[in-house]
Each structure stands twice: as C-alpha cells, then as structure tokens.
Backbone as a chain_set.jsonl record, in Angstrom:
{"seq": "XXXXXXXXXXXXXXXXXXXXXXXXXXXXXXXXXXXXXXXXXXXXXXXXXXXXXXXXXXXXXXXXXXXXXXXXXXXXXXXXXXXXXXXXXXXXXXXXXXXXXXXXXXXXXXXXXXXXXXXXXXXXXXXXXXXXXXXXXXXXXXXXXXX", "coords": {"N": [[91.942, 89.381, 91.874], [91.55, 91.417, 89.082], [92.324, 94.394, 87.321], [91.943, 96.63, 84.614], [93.147, 99.707, 83.989], [92.316, 102.671, 82.421], [93.438, 105.751, 81.51], [91.422, 108.491, 81.006], [89.868, 111.103, 79.06], [87.202, 111.3, 78.871], [84.421, 109.067, 79.368], [81.884, 106.594, 78.818], [79.169, 104.338, 79.533], [76.807, 102.252, 78.046], [73.629, 100.629, 78.193], [71.442, 98.834, 76.335], [71.294, 100.994, 74.516], [70.964, 103.167, 76.212], [72.518, 105.559, 78.227], [74.122, 104.627, 81.134], [76.136, 105.204, 82.834], [78.545, 107.764, 83.155], [81.505, 109.654, 82.753], [83.903, 112.334, 83.176], [87.21, 113.594, 82.965], [89.436, 111.213, 84.207], [89.483, 107.849, 85.36], [88.796, 104.909, 83.553], [87.758, 101.931, 84.774], [88.13, 98.66, 84.432], [86.935, 95.729, 85.756], [87.786, 92.534, 86.825], [86.866, 89.558, 88.473], [88.14, 86.918, 90.297], [87.597, 83.426, 91.117], [88.707, 82.859, 93.64], [88.953, 85.295, 94.919], [88.746, 87.843, 97.51], [87.893, 90.059, 100.275], [90.361, 91.221, 100.899], [91.611, 91.358, 98.419], [89.941, 93.2, 97.167], [90.438, 95.514, 98.75], [93.167, 95.893, 98.173], [93.127, 96.394, 95.367], [91.457, 98.685, 95.19], [92.888, 100.553, 96.785], [95.366, 100.653, 95.388], [94.519, 101.539, 92.86], [93.378, 104.072, 93.433], [95.615, 105.418, 94.393], [97.613, 105.289, 92.469], [100.035, 106.904, 90.585], [99.466, 108.274, 87.747], [98.824, 110.465, 86.292], [99.73, 113.425, 84.595], [102.173, 115.906, 85.585], [103.067, 119.432, 85.352], [105.244, 119.301, 83.631], [104.889, 117.026, 82.194], [105.438, 114.603, 83.446], [104.545, 111.531, 85.081], [102.889, 112.107, 87.945], [100.703, 112.543, 89.547], [97.849, 111.171, 91.227], [94.551, 109.756, 90.619], [93.033, 110.622, 92.717], [94.481, 112.878, 93.52], [94.011, 114.645, 91.392], [91.345, 114.904, 91.601], [89.706, 113.327, 89.964], [87.292, 111.443, 87.983], [85.672, 108.199, 88.232], [84.855, 105.448, 86.246], [83.482, 102.476, 86.69], [83.479, 99.229, 85.598], [82.205, 95.987, 85.321], [84.019, 93.105, 84.259], [84.279, 90.167, 83.417], [85.722, 88.79, 81.536], [88.385, 89.315, 81.838], [89.512, 87.217, 83.052], [89.894, 85.269, 81.162], [90.967, 82.175, 79.916], [93.142, 81.21, 77.597], [94.765, 79.173, 76.792], [94.216, 76.641, 75.702], [92.895, 75.442, 72.688], [90.633, 77.407, 70.609], [88.567, 78.81, 71.714], [87.948, 80.855, 74.45], [88.185, 79.949, 77.918], [86.398, 80.512, 80.912], [86.723, 79.599, 83.436], [88.141, 80.351, 85.685], [86.992, 82.657, 86.568], [84.899, 84.242, 89.001], [81.744, 82.935, 90.082], [78.724, 84.481, 88.904], [76.742, 85.325, 90.905], [78.164, 85.535, 93.333], [80.295, 87.13, 92.5], [79.016, 89.487, 91.892], [78.416, 90.509, 94.429], [81.018, 91.061, 95.467], [81.849, 92.885, 93.531], [80.043, 95.001, 93.978], [80.832, 95.758, 96.55], [83.389, 96.655, 95.947], [82.794, 98.888, 94.338], [81.461, 100.437, 96.258], [83.595, 100.962, 98.028], [85.27, 102.459, 96.36], [83.603, 104.695, 96.117], [83.722, 105.674, 98.695], [85.98, 107.196, 98.642], [85.257, 109.713, 97.963], [85.307, 110.644, 95.42], [83.701, 111.154, 92.209], [81.854, 108.427, 91.17], [80.852, 106.23, 88.753], [78.99, 103.524, 87.261], [78.639, 100.536, 85.218], [76.145, 98.109, 84.319], [75.88, 95.257, 86.124], [76.454, 92.076, 84.741], [75.169, 92.583, 82.346], [74.786, 93.173, 78.82], [76.95, 95.47, 77.584], [77.908, 98.633, 76.145], [80.871, 100.213, 75.926], [82.369, 103.322, 75.788], [85.172, 105.407, 75.233], [87.41, 108.193, 75.536], [90.577, 107.973, 75.33], [93.358, 109.128, 77.223], [96.453, 109.833, 76.399], [97.681, 107.397, 74.927], [97.109, 105.893, 78.134], [97.324, 102.903, 79.681], [96.949, 100.585, 82.203], [97.617, 97.507, 83.781], [96.551, 95.698, 86.568], [96.987, 93.181, 88.966], [95.749, 91.648, 91.767], [96.986, 89.485, 92.871], [99.627, 89.531, 92.189]], "CA": [[91.172, 90.416, 91.22], [92.31, 92.107, 88.051], [91.727, 95.588, 86.72], [92.617, 97.406, 83.586], [92.883, 101.131, 84.181], [92.6, 103.517, 81.274], [93.324, 107.182, 81.788], [90.505, 108.993, 79.991], [89.322, 112.462, 79.106], [85.783, 111.042, 79.113], [84.007, 107.691, 79.091], [80.511, 106.282, 79.197], [78.731, 102.971, 79.313], [75.396, 102.173, 77.679], [72.907, 99.365, 78.192], [70.281, 99.007, 75.447], [71.391, 102.344, 73.949], [70.76, 104.203, 77.232], [73.708, 105.796, 79.047], [73.886, 104.301, 82.545], [77.26, 105.763, 83.574], [79.324, 108.682, 82.318], [82.473, 110.46, 83.502], [84.847, 113.188, 82.479], [88.608, 113.231, 83.206], [89.647, 110.266, 85.294], [89.861, 106.484, 85.023], [87.9, 103.814, 83.23], [88.26, 100.809, 85.561], [87.516, 97.389, 84.054], [87.171, 94.881, 86.925], [87.552, 91.1, 86.742], [86.911, 88.946, 89.799], [88.452, 85.485, 90.23], [86.85, 82.585, 92.057], [89.299, 82.867, 94.983], [89.103, 86.662, 95.431], [88.071, 88.16, 98.763], [87.941, 91.473, 100.645], [91.746, 91.697, 100.818], [91.848, 91.709, 97.019], [89.212, 94.448, 96.94], [91.186, 96.603, 99.389], [94.4, 96.11, 97.415], [92.816, 97.007, 94.073], [90.942, 100.042, 95.404], [93.999, 101.379, 97.25], [96.336, 100.824, 94.303], [93.891, 102.352, 91.807], [93.229, 105.458, 93.884], [96.906, 106.03, 94.679], [98.568, 105.151, 91.373], [100.365, 108.215, 90.008], [99.533, 108.14, 86.295], [98.41, 111.72, 85.668], [100.911, 114.256, 84.374], [102.391, 117.227, 86.173], [103.231, 120.488, 84.356], [106.296, 118.976, 82.663], [104.545, 115.784, 81.513], [105.851, 113.415, 84.199], [103.511, 110.928, 85.928], [103.14, 112.631, 89.278], [99.465, 112.703, 90.297], [96.87, 110.083, 91.217], [93.186, 110.19, 90.326], [92.594, 111.384, 93.892], [95.151, 114.182, 93.498], [93.382, 115.535, 90.411], [89.909, 114.829, 91.846], [89.109, 112.781, 88.749], [86.126, 110.573, 88.066], [85.887, 106.772, 87.996], [83.795, 104.648, 85.64], [83.839, 101.118, 87.089], [82.691, 98.316, 84.773], [82.554, 94.581, 85.521], [84.625, 92.554, 83.039], [84.723, 88.818, 83.765], [86.616, 88.269, 80.499], [89.786, 89.49, 82.249], [89.968, 85.911, 83.494], [89.873, 84.315, 80.05], [92.088, 81.247, 79.775], [93.219, 80.947, 76.154], [95.868, 78.234, 76.554], [93.797, 75.481, 74.911], [91.884, 75.658, 71.668], [90.372, 78.748, 70.062], [87.511, 79.452, 72.491], [88.438, 81.065, 75.817], [87.481, 79.396, 79.072], [86.286, 81.489, 82.001], [86.601, 78.766, 84.628], [88.77, 81.017, 86.831], [86.171, 83.797, 86.997], [83.948, 83.934, 90.071], [80.343, 82.794, 89.676], [78.103, 85.807, 88.907], [76.045, 85.729, 92.135], [79.18, 85.948, 94.309], [81.072, 88.229, 91.911], [78.195, 90.692, 92.014], [78.598, 91.024, 95.789], [82.353, 91.672, 95.57], [81.867, 94.06, 92.659], [79.331, 96.082, 94.671], [81.706, 96.21, 97.639], [84.457, 97.416, 95.303], [82.221, 100.185, 93.964], [81.224, 101.187, 97.496], [84.886, 101.432, 98.549], [85.68, 103.574, 95.502], [82.772, 105.85, 96.457], [84.192, 106.207, 99.978], [87.068, 108.138, 98.368], [84.688, 111.031, 97.731], [85.326, 110.945, 93.996], [82.518, 110.754, 91.445], [81.985, 107.042, 90.711], [79.74, 105.736, 87.945], [79.173, 102.11, 86.931], [77.769, 99.906, 84.241], [75.166, 97.208, 84.932], [76.491, 93.943, 86.276], [75.956, 90.947, 83.964], [74.398, 93.06, 81.197], [75.562, 93.488, 77.623], [77.221, 96.907, 77.667], [78.773, 99.274, 75.168], [81.721, 101.154, 76.644], [83.085, 104.265, 74.921], [86.098, 106.258, 75.992], [88.429, 108.994, 74.879], [91.776, 107.718, 76.109], [94.298, 110.237, 77.39], [97.843, 109.35, 76.371], [96.89, 106.584, 75.845], [97.735, 105.255, 79.289], [96.57, 101.721, 80.083], [97.701, 99.868, 83.229], [97.022, 96.252, 84.244], [96.888, 95.386, 87.959], [96.469, 91.915, 89.458], [95.948, 91.645, 93.22], [97.784, 88.32, 93.26], [101.042, 89.745, 91.836]], "C": [[92.093, 91.123, 90.235], [91.558, 93.349, 87.613], [92.601, 96.071, 85.574], [92.169, 98.833, 83.802], [93.229, 101.856, 82.894], [92.38, 104.96, 81.692], [92.512, 107.79, 80.649], [90.198, 110.475, 80.181], [87.817, 112.407, 79.316], [85.506, 109.583, 78.787], [82.544, 107.544, 79.476], [80.233, 104.82, 78.922], [77.225, 103.013, 79.069], [74.897, 100.743, 77.836], [71.646, 99.616, 77.38], [70.18, 100.442, 74.931], [71.087, 103.476, 74.931], [72.026, 104.335, 78.062], [73.35, 105.537, 80.505], [75.015, 104.813, 83.434], [78.098, 106.622, 82.647], [80.248, 109.514, 83.199], [83.233, 111.39, 82.569], [86.251, 112.716, 82.855], [88.75, 112.319, 84.423], [90.069, 108.911, 84.779], [88.654, 105.636, 84.651], [88.519, 102.588, 83.898], [87.477, 99.555, 85.18], [87.918, 96.365, 85.107], [86.804, 93.432, 86.635], [87.757, 90.471, 88.104], [87.097, 87.431, 89.646], [87.72, 84.722, 91.323], [87.411, 82.624, 93.474], [89.442, 84.27, 95.586], [88.267, 86.894, 96.684], [88.245, 89.651, 99.066], [89.358, 92.042, 100.631], [92.098, 92.112, 99.397], [91.163, 93.026, 96.676], [90.001, 95.62, 97.503], [92.465, 96.927, 98.622], [94.113, 96.866, 96.116], [92.337, 98.446, 94.245], [92.071, 100.969, 95.829], [95.004, 101.671, 96.151], [95.778, 101.74, 93.214], [93.827, 103.825, 92.213], [94.568, 106.162, 94.062], [97.904, 106.031, 93.542], [98.782, 106.496, 90.672], [100.568, 108.076, 88.496], [98.979, 109.37, 85.563], [99.605, 112.677, 85.676], [100.944, 115.522, 85.221], [102.617, 118.225, 85.034], [104.293, 120.171, 83.314], [106.085, 117.603, 82.011], [104.944, 114.504, 82.22], [104.678, 112.883, 85.019], [103.789, 111.323, 87.374], [101.888, 112.659, 90.152], [98.572, 111.474, 90.161], [95.499, 110.643, 90.839], [92.616, 110.97, 91.514], [93.195, 112.779, 93.886], [94.456, 115.16, 92.557], [91.87, 115.622, 90.591], [89.167, 114.397, 90.589], [87.917, 111.891, 89.05], [86.54, 109.124, 87.828], [84.645, 106.175, 87.331], [84.205, 103.197, 85.828], [82.891, 100.138, 86.39], [83.152, 96.883, 85.026], [82.994, 93.972, 84.189], [85.171, 91.161, 83.347], [85.715, 88.262, 82.756], [88.091, 88.535, 80.803], [90.368, 88.178, 82.775], [89.852, 84.846, 82.401], [91.143, 83.472, 80.067], [92.1, 80.816, 78.311], [94.297, 79.922, 75.803], [95.47, 77.073, 75.656], [92.741, 75.909, 73.897], [91.739, 77.114, 71.252], [89.292, 79.5, 70.837], [88.001, 79.626, 73.919], [87.548, 80.373, 76.853], [87.471, 80.462, 80.165], [86.146, 80.782, 83.344], [87.188, 79.437, 85.873], [87.997, 82.233, 87.322], [85.187, 83.342, 88.072], [82.54, 83.811, 89.494], [79.63, 84.14, 89.834], [77.443, 86.231, 90.218], [77.023, 86.213, 93.201], [79.993, 87.135, 93.789], [80.314, 89.544, 92.037], [78.371, 91.337, 93.394], [79.956, 91.715, 95.936], [82.473, 92.913, 94.696], [81.191, 95.238, 93.362], [80.13, 96.622, 95.852], [82.835, 97.063, 97.071], [83.964, 98.805, 94.937], [82.001, 101.046, 95.206], [82.525, 101.762, 98.06], [85.458, 102.545, 97.672], [84.897, 104.836, 95.859], [83.198, 106.477, 97.784], [85.341, 107.195, 99.807], [86.558, 109.56, 98.206], [84.704, 111.451, 96.269], [83.983, 110.563, 93.37], [82.78, 109.354, 90.9], [80.701, 106.663, 89.982], [80.027, 104.275, 87.611], [78.33, 101.728, 85.716], [76.723, 99.104, 84.987], [75.758, 95.808, 84.941], [75.723, 92.897, 85.472], [75.007, 91.37, 82.836], [75.338, 93.224, 80.014], [75.703, 95.004, 77.587], [78.057, 97.36, 76.477], [79.542, 100.36, 75.907], [82.458, 102.014, 75.62], [84.005, 105.098, 75.783], [86.976, 107.055, 75.046], [89.664, 108.852, 75.761], [92.68, 108.932, 76.106], [95.697, 109.651, 77.447], [98.16, 108.59, 75.109], [97.738, 106.018, 76.978], [96.811, 104.127, 79.729], [97.455, 100.895, 81.001], [96.907, 98.632, 83.646], [97.497, 95.986, 85.672], [96.21, 94.07, 88.337], [96.766, 91.851, 90.953], [96.8, 90.477, 93.691], [99.268, 88.497, 92.941], [101.725, 90.642, 92.844]], "O": [[93.26, 91.388, 90.526], [90.329, 93.363, 87.541], [93.823, 95.929, 85.584], [90.975, 99.136, 83.8], [94.315, 101.672, 82.343], [91.306, 105.342, 82.158], [92.856, 107.634, 79.477], [90.259, 111.016, 81.285], [87.221, 113.335, 79.864], [86.244, 108.945, 78.036], [82.032, 108.262, 80.334], [80.957, 104.155, 78.181], [76.476, 103.697, 79.767], [75.639, 99.78, 77.64], [70.868, 100.513, 77.702], [69.098, 101.028, 74.917], [70.965, 104.629, 74.518], [72.554, 103.336, 78.551], [72.417, 106.128, 81.048], [74.87, 104.852, 84.656], [78.337, 106.26, 81.495], [79.844, 110.014, 84.249], [83.203, 111.245, 81.347], [86.45, 111.516, 83.047], [88.253, 112.614, 85.51], [90.902, 108.811, 83.879], [87.631, 105.642, 85.337], [89.669, 102.243, 83.623], [86.313, 99.401, 85.551], [89.108, 96.148, 85.334], [85.674, 93.129, 86.252], [88.707, 90.805, 88.813], [86.323, 86.759, 88.964], [87.283, 85.297, 92.32], [86.657, 82.439, 94.429], [90.005, 84.409, 96.672], [87.239, 86.252, 96.9], [88.692, 90.414, 98.21], [89.536, 93.233, 100.376], [92.801, 93.101, 99.191], [91.732, 93.866, 95.979], [90.213, 96.614, 96.809], [92.807, 98.095, 98.442], [94.776, 97.856, 95.805], [92.775, 99.333, 93.512], [92.2, 102.066, 95.286], [95.445, 102.81, 95.997], [96.484, 102.612, 92.707], [94.177, 104.71, 91.433], [94.649, 107.38, 93.899], [98.935, 106.698, 93.626], [97.83, 107.137, 90.228], [101.671, 107.802, 88.023], [98.702, 109.316, 84.365], [100.38, 112.727, 86.632], [99.915, 116.122, 85.531], [102.384, 117.894, 83.871], [104.249, 120.719, 82.212], [106.987, 117.077, 81.358], [104.805, 113.421, 81.653], [103.907, 113.658, 85.584], [104.798, 110.922, 87.954], [101.994, 112.786, 91.372], [98.544, 110.823, 89.116], [95.318, 111.857, 90.751], [91.805, 111.878, 91.329], [92.515, 113.754, 94.205], [94.322, 116.344, 92.865], [91.188, 116.32, 89.84], [88.162, 114.988, 90.195], [87.583, 111.627, 90.205], [87.615, 108.853, 87.293], [83.524, 106.376, 87.798], [85.16, 102.732, 85.206], [81.673, 100.201, 86.561], [84.346, 96.591, 84.954], [82.43, 94.272, 83.136], [86.377, 90.988, 83.518], [86.477, 87.352, 83.082], [88.961, 88.029, 80.095], [91.584, 88.052, 82.924], [89.725, 83.658, 82.697], [92.249, 83.993, 80.214], [91.183, 80.14, 77.846], [94.698, 79.816, 74.644], [96.309, 76.563, 74.913], [91.812, 76.648, 74.222], [92.612, 77.942, 71.512], [89.119, 80.703, 70.64], [88.427, 78.656, 74.546], [86.337, 80.237, 76.677], [88.43, 81.219, 80.314], [85.527, 81.305, 84.271], [86.779, 79.129, 86.992], [88.311, 82.782, 88.377], [84.706, 82.209, 88.055], [82.19, 84.499, 88.536], [79.897, 84.868, 90.79], [77.57, 87.39, 90.612], [76.748, 87.19, 93.897], [80.337, 88.038, 94.552], [80.916, 90.594, 92.265], [78.464, 92.559, 93.509], [80.037, 92.824, 96.465], [83.126, 93.884, 95.078], [81.714, 96.353, 93.342], [80.102, 97.823, 96.12], [83.196, 98.084, 97.656], [84.648, 99.795, 95.199], [82.315, 102.236, 95.209], [82.558, 102.905, 98.515], [86.069, 103.481, 98.189], [85.466, 105.927, 95.899], [83.05, 107.685, 97.972], [85.646, 107.953, 100.728], [87.333, 110.512, 98.3], [84.169, 112.504, 95.92], [83.23, 109.76, 93.921], [83.798, 109.115, 90.249], [79.605, 106.766, 90.533], [81.176, 103.838, 87.671], [77.457, 102.467, 85.262], [76.439, 99.378, 86.153], [76.093, 95.251, 83.895], [74.495, 92.841, 85.52], [74.143, 90.595, 82.425], [76.544, 93.393, 80.189], [74.71, 95.732, 77.564], [78.806, 96.583, 75.886], [78.956, 101.3, 76.443], [83.091, 101.495, 74.701], [83.672, 105.453, 76.914], [87.245, 106.646, 73.916], [89.79, 109.511, 76.793], [92.76, 109.667, 75.123], [96.077, 109.038, 78.446], [98.879, 109.124, 74.264], [98.917, 105.707, 76.805], [95.662, 104.361, 80.103], [98.577, 100.541, 80.637], [95.693, 98.692, 83.839], [98.693, 96.04, 85.956], [95.026, 93.865, 88.069], [97.92, 91.987, 91.359], [97.29, 90.494, 94.821], [100.088, 87.691, 93.38], [102.914, 90.931, 92.708]]}, "num_chains": 1, "name": "protein.A"}
C-alpha cells in the first residue's frame, strides 16, 4: 500500500462539480492499493499516517502529528500510485489491486482512520474526481508499506 501525504491548510474533492469531501487544516491522503496488500498494510499505513510528526511547533520544527493538532483527513483513492512506467510511454497499472477488492481495503482504511476520532472525509471510489488543496509548506511525504 502506498500513500502520498500532503500537509494542507484546506482541501476538497469534487465529483461532477459537487463537493463530496472537504477539510481544513490536516492531511490530504492519496491512497494506492497493490494487488498483494492486506490488513497488515492497512494497519501500517494508518498508524504511520496518524503518528507521523510533520506539523510545526512554535519554532518551526516538525514536532506534531495530525492527531496532536486534531487535524482533518481527506482520504482519496489513487490507483495511479502503482503506475509502472519502465516500458514505453503509457503507464501500466498491473500492480494495482482489482477495483472490487481494492474498494474493500480502501473502505477498511477509511474506517480505521475514523476510529482515530479525527474528522475524515473521502472522495468517491472509482469516480473521476477533481482534488483541490492549499498545501502548507509545502510538505509532501511518500509512504510505502512494503519499505
């Protein structure tokens, strides 16, 4: 499982020009699920995301997690995180989990984020979405559960 975390002042996701998820200060979490991912990967990603200290203290040092600041999470499925671009000009997504199974793991991931007590919003799985964000920093972190 892979995620890209972006520290944001605000973010939203639209489907067909309608806002379906919107947050204020917190993290935009783009989630890619590989064909071999399982519940251990979910637990690793959720734990790492919630505990990662990437919010500044009073002197500008990374010292606080999204839980510490009681920030929001906007969680968006992003199968393209598993693009394989080694051959040719068109990416292959052969390593991404099939949508029916990925949807189940994505929903479990969202549920586990919600168990943190933080505000959690999402996009719509397997829909064309427009994601907007006001990055803070910018701070962008890549996490892979297999590393």
